N, C-alpha and C positions, 0 to 999 in steps of 0.2 A: 615561573622559576621560584617566586616568593612562596608559592604554594607546595614547593618540594620537588618539582620536576626539573631535571638538568636540561640545559639548552642542548647539549649533545644528543639527549634522547629525544627532544622534539625534532631536531634536524633529521635524525635517523628515522623517526616516524614519518616526517614528511616525505623524504625521498623514497621510502619503501612504499608509502601509499600511492605516490604518483607512479612508481614502477608497476605497481599491480594494475593500473589502468591500461598499461601497455603490454602486460604479461603474455596474453594470448596472440598478440599481434606481431610480436618482435623476434620470436625464436628464428634464427638463420638470417635475419634481416640486418641491414647495415643501419646503425644509428649514430648520429653526430650529436654531441652534447656540448653546447656553447656555454662555458662557465666563466663567470666574472670572478674578480678577486676577493669578493665579500662573502657574506653567508649565503646569499642566493646561490652563489657558485658552489658552496658547500652542499646544498641541497642536490645540485647537479652531480656531484661526485658520488653521492649515496645512490642516486638513481642509476649511475653508470655501473656501480658494484653489483646492484640488484639484477638489473637487466642483462649484465654478463652472465650471472649465475642462471638466469632463465634461458640463455642461449643465443643471445643477440651478439652481433659483432659491433663493439663500442669503439668510438673514437671520441676522446675528450679534446675540445679545442679551448685553449687558454686564451680568451679574448683579451684580457688585460694582464697577461703575465701570471706569475705564480701566485697562489693564494696569500692574502695578506692578514687575515684574521686567524687567531689561534685555533678556533674550532674548524674553520675550512681547511686549515693546514692538516689537522688530524684526519679529516675525512679524506683528503687527497692522498695521505700516506697509506690509508687503509685499502686503496684500489690495488688490485692485482695487475701489475704493469705487464705481466707475461700474457694477459688475455685482453687487456685495455690499452690501446695505443693513445699517445698524448702528443698533440701538436700545438705550436705556439703561433698565434695569428701575426703577431708583429715580426716574427722571424722566419715563418714558413707560410706565407700568405698563398702561394700557388698550390702547395700541397693541401693546405685547408680548403681551398676552392675545389680542387679535384675531389676531396673527401665529400664535401658538401653535395656536389653535383651527382655523386654516386650514391647518396644516402637515401634510404627509404623513409627514414624519420629523422627529424631535426628538433632537439629539445633546447628550448631557450632558458637558460639559468644564469643570466648575466646581471640583471637588475631586478630588485624586488620591490616591496612596498615603500622603501625608504628613498626611491629615486626622486630627484627633483631636476628641473631644468631640461636640457636636451642632450641626445646621445652625442658622443665625440665624433667629429667628422671621420676619424680613422675607422669607425664601425660601418660607415655607409656602404662601402664595397662588399663587406661581409653580408650585410643584410639583403644587398641586392642579389648576391649569390644564392641566398637561401630562397628568396622569392622566385628566382629563376629555376631553381632545382626541381621544383615539382614535388618535393617531399612533404609528407605530412608533418605539420609543424605543431608542436605542443609547448606552451609557455607554462612556467612554474610560478604560481601565484598571479603574475601579471606579465604581459608582453612587455619587454624592455623598450623604453620610450614612452610608456604611459604613466601619467601621474595618478596615484592610487586614489587620492581623495577628491579629485575633480574630474577625472576622465580627460584631462587636457593632454594634447600631444603637440610637442614643439619639435618640428623638424622630422627626421626619419624615425621609423619605429617598426618593431617586428609585427608581422601580421600572422597571427596564430590561427590555426584550424580549431584548436581547443586550448583552453586554459584550465589547469587544475589549481583550485584556490584552497588554501589551507585555512581550516577551522570555519570560516564564514565567507559569505559573499562579501566582496569589496565594492565601494561606490563606483570605481571605474569600470566594473563589470556591466554596469546599468546606465552609464551616462556616456552619450556621444561626445567626441569621436571615439574615445576609448573602447567603448562597447563593440564597435566595428572591428577593432583589431583583436578582440578577445576569442572570437568564434564561439564554439560551444564551451559552456562553463560547467565544470564538475567541482563539487566541494567534497573534500576529504578531511578526516579528523586526524590530529597529530598529537593529541594527549592534552589538549586545553578543554576543561569541562565546560557545559552549558552554563553552570552556576558562576563561573569565572567571567565568561562573556557577557552574561546578563548584568554583571556589576559595572560593567564599562559604560559610562555615559556616552550618548550619541545623539546628535541632532537629526541624523539621516536614518531613515527606516524603509523597508519594504514590506511586502505581505505575501502569503501564499493563499491558495484557494480555500483551504480549510479555515483560515482566518475569518472568512466572510460569513460563514453559516451562522454564527451566533448573532449576527447583525440583521438577519432577515428570517426571523421565526415565523410560524403560523400566526396568523392574526386571531385575536380575541373575537368571539361570536358577537358580543354585543357592542358593535361598532356601526358607523355609517360613513358616508363620504366625507362628512365634516371632521372625522377623526383622522383622515389621512391629507389634510391640507389642500389649499388652493394655490395653484400656480397661475400667475398673470404672465402671459407670454406676449410680448410686444415685438413681433417679427413679421417680415415679409414686405414685399414692394411689388409693383408691377413688373412682371419678368422674373421674380425670385419668390414665388409663392412656395415652391418645392421645399426651401430651406425652412420656412415657418412650419410647414407640414411634417418634415422630418423631426423637428424639434419637439413638436407636440405629441406626435406618435411615440416617440422615445420616452417622453415624460409620462404619458399614459401607460405604457408598458412597464414602467418602473414603479407603478403603484400610487401615484398621487391621486387624492380623491376627486379633484376637479381641475380642469384646465380651462382657463378663461383667454381665448385668443383675441387680442386687440390689434386689428389690422385695417388697412385701407378698405373702405366700402366696396370698391370695385373688385377686390379679391374674394369677397364673400361667397359669391356663387360657385367659384372655382374650388375654394377649400371646403366649404360646407358640404359639397356634394361628395367629397372623398372622406371627410372626417365628421361623422355625425356626433361623436362623443363630447367634444368641448361645447361650452357656450361662447358666444361671439360678441365682442364690443367693437362696434364699426367706428373708425376715426376719420373725421373729415377735415378738409383744409379750409382756411379762410382765404380771402382774396389775395393776401400777401404770400400764400404758400405754406403759412405755419398751421398750427393746430388752432382750429376754431374753438370759440369760447364754450360752446356747448360740450364739445368732445373733451376739452381740457377739464372741465368739471367732472364729466363721466370718468375720465382716466384717473382723476384723484380719488374719486370714490371706490373705483376698483382696486387701486393700490392699497386703500385702507381695509379692503376685505381679503387681500391676498396674505399668504403666509411665505411667499417668495416671488421675486420678479425676475424674468429673463427678458433681456432686449438685445437686439443686434442681428439675429440670423436673417440673412436676406434683407436687412432694413434698407440698404442702399445709403447714399451719402447726400440726399437732397437737403434743401433747407428745412423741410417737413421733418425728415429724419433727425437732423442735428437739433431741432427744437424738441423732439421727443426725448433724446439722450439727456440733453440739459435738464428738462423738467423731471424726468424719472430720477436721475442721480440726486437731484436736490430734494426731491419730495418723498422718496420711498422710505417707509419705516420698517421694512422687513428685508432679509438678505437680498442682494441684487447681483445677478450673474450677467456680465457683458461678454458678448462673442461677436466675432466677425466685424461688421460695419460699425457696431457699438464701440469696439476698440480702434477702428480706424478713425472714427470721428473724435474719440478720446485723444488719439495721438496728435491731432491738430491743435488741441486745447487741453493740455494735461491738468490744468487747474480745476477742471471739472471735478476731479477727484476730491479736491478740498471741500466740495459743497455736500458731499455724501456724509450721512450720520449713522450708516449701517454697514455691516460686513459686506464687502465687495469680492467677488471672484471674477478674475479676468482670465480668458482662455485663448491667448494668442497663439498662432503657429509662428515659425521663425521669422517670416517676412513681416508679420504684424508686430512681433517683438522688436524687430529692428526699427520700425517706425516709431514705437513707443520710446525707444532709447536713443533715437538719432544715430544709428549705426547701420550695419550691413547685416543681411541674413547669414553671410558667411562667418562674420564675427560672432554672432549669436550661436551658431552651431559649434564654433571653436571653443567657446567659453559658456556653455549652457548653464551649468550650475552657478557660476559666478553672476551672470546677468539675471537669472531667476530670483536668486537670494537678494541681490542688491535691489531690484525693483520692488520685491515684496516688503522689504525693510524700509525703504525710503518713503514709499507711498502707503504703507500700512494696509496692504491689500493681500488676497490669497491669489497667487499667481500659477496658472496651469500653463506650462510651457510645453506645448504639444510637439509631437514628433517621435522618433525611435527613442524609447526610454523616456516617456513623458515625465516631467518634473512638476511636482506640486510643492510650492514654497510658501511658508506662512511668515506674517510679519515677525514673529518671535524667533525666527531662524530655523524652525523645523522644517524638514525636507522629506518628501515621499518620493522614492524612484520606483517607477513602474516596470515590472518585468514582463507584462503581457502586450500582446499586439504583434502585427506583422505588416509587411509592405502592401499587402492586399488592401489595407485600410486607407491607402494613399489615393482617395478618390473624393471628388467634390460632393459634400454632404455628410461625410464621416464626422466633421467637426460640430454639425448641427445636431447629430444624434447625441454626441457627448454633452453639449450644451443643455439639451433637454433632459438628459439623465441627471446631471449635476443639480439642475434646478428642481427636478422632482424630488430628490432625495432631501434637498434643503427645505422644500415646501412641506415635507413630511415631518420635519423637526430634527433632522439630523444636523449637527454643528456643521457650518459652511465648510470648514477645513476637511472634515471627515467626510462630508458629502462629496467634495471634490476628489479625495483619495479613493473612495469606494467606487465612485462613477468611472474614474480613469481606469481602474483595475478591471472592473466589469466590462468596460467598453472594449478594452483589449482582449479580455477573455472571450467575449462573444466573437470578436474578430477572429481569434485563433480557432474557435469552433466552426465559424463559417468557412475558413480557409480549408479546413479538414474535409468538409462537405462539398464545398463548391469550387475550390482552387482559390489562390491569391489573385489570379487574373479575372476569375469570373464572378467573384463576390461583389456584392453592391451594399452601400450604406443602408438601404431598406432591409437587407437580409440581417444586419446587426440588430435592428429593432425587433425583428421576429424571433431572433435568438434569445433576446432577454428574458422573456417569460419561461423559456426551457431551463435557463440557469436559475431563476428564482424558484422554479418548481424543485429543483435539486436541493436548494438550500432549505426549503420548507419542509423536507421529508424528515 
C-alpha cells in the first residue's frame, strides 16, 4: 500500500485470481462460500462475484454475521444479490447445512493469515457438515484454524483439498500439522512485486529445484579424491549392518572423495563384501566391553584425518556404543553428524553436547526428538517448528527434525522448510540415507547448515522421483541412493 497500490485493488486481484483457478470447473455447479467478517471474508465476496459471472450457482454463507471491515463491506455490496444468495450461519443453520450438503464446491474464506488461537465452538457443526458433504474444498490463503507462522492447529480446522496462497508460500503450507490441512497449494499473484517481498526480512526459507543447480557444477579436471573430503562413518553393530551400508552408499553417491567405515571387526566380512569402495577401520572391545586402547588411538588418528564425522546409524546402545559417542563428541575437530542411536544415547545424557567443540548436526525423527526433549511424539508433531527452533537455540546445534515437511533449524534462528518428499519414504533405512547424504556434503566442505538443507531437499526429491517410477508402496531406501547420481547428472549439465 505504501508503494502505491490500494488495499481494495489487492483484494480484488486476490479474489479474481482465486476464481480463475476454478473458472473451468464451476459453470453450472453449486458453490458455497464460507465468509468471515474480516478481510478474508472480503476475498470470498470477490470470488463469489467472479464465479457467478462464470456461470456458477453461488451461495455466500456469513459465518460470523455481516462484514465488519470497511473494505469487506464494500465487496459485499458489490455482489449481485439477484444471482448470489446469502445465508447467515447463526440465524439459518439448517438452511446452511442443506446448502453445503448439496454443494459441489466449498470455499473457505473465514480466517486468513492473522488468525490466532482456536476456532469458536459455534463453527464446529459447520466444519463437520463441510467434511461430510463430499464437496471439493478450497481455502483462501490458509484453511481456517491453521496458524500461519507455525502450522499449529488447536481444536477443529477446515480440511482443504486445495489452498490458494496469495503472493508467496506461507510457513503453515509446509509445516505439519497445518500442511496436512492445506492439500494442494497453488500460489497466485495479487499485485505485490517480487522486489517488495524480497525486502521483507524472514528467518524462514524454502527452495526450489533450480536453486540447487549452482551448488553442484561440473568438477574441475585437475582434482583428486583428496579434493572432495574424507568422511569417517562410525556406524553399524551386529544385526544392524544394513544401516551402516546405506549411509556409506549414500555418502559415496553424493560425491565425497573417501569414506572410512569404522565398525566392529565382526561386521567387516559382511560389509566389505558388498561395499568395495570404502576403506575400513576395525574397532575392537576391551574386556569391560568398551573401546580397547589400540582401537581408541586408531579412531583418534582417523578423526584427525577426516573432514566430517558421522556416528549413530545402526550403532546400537551397548556400553561399547555409548563409549564411542562420548569419545567422538569430545574429540572430533570437524563437523559431526549424529543420527539414530547416536541421538538415543545423547538423550540419556544431554550434557554430552557440552563437550563438543565443533558444529553438530542432529537428525531425529519425532520419536527421537521426543526423547531429547522429554515429551511425547504427539506433542513434537503438534509443535514441530517450536520444538526444532528451541532445541537448536538452547543447545547451539543444527537440528534436522525429520518427517512430512522436514525442518532444519540453526542456532541463530534460521529455519529451512522442506517441500519435497512423500509417504513412500516412511521405511526403515531412509534416515540412514539422509544421514550419509548430509555427512557427505559436509565432508566436501559445504557449511553444515547448508549441507543439511541441501541434503534434506535432495533426499526428498530423490524420493519423489522414485515414487513416480516405482510407486510409494514399492520404493525402497536403497532406491533413493541409486536415484542420487541421476539428480546430480541433471545439475552438472
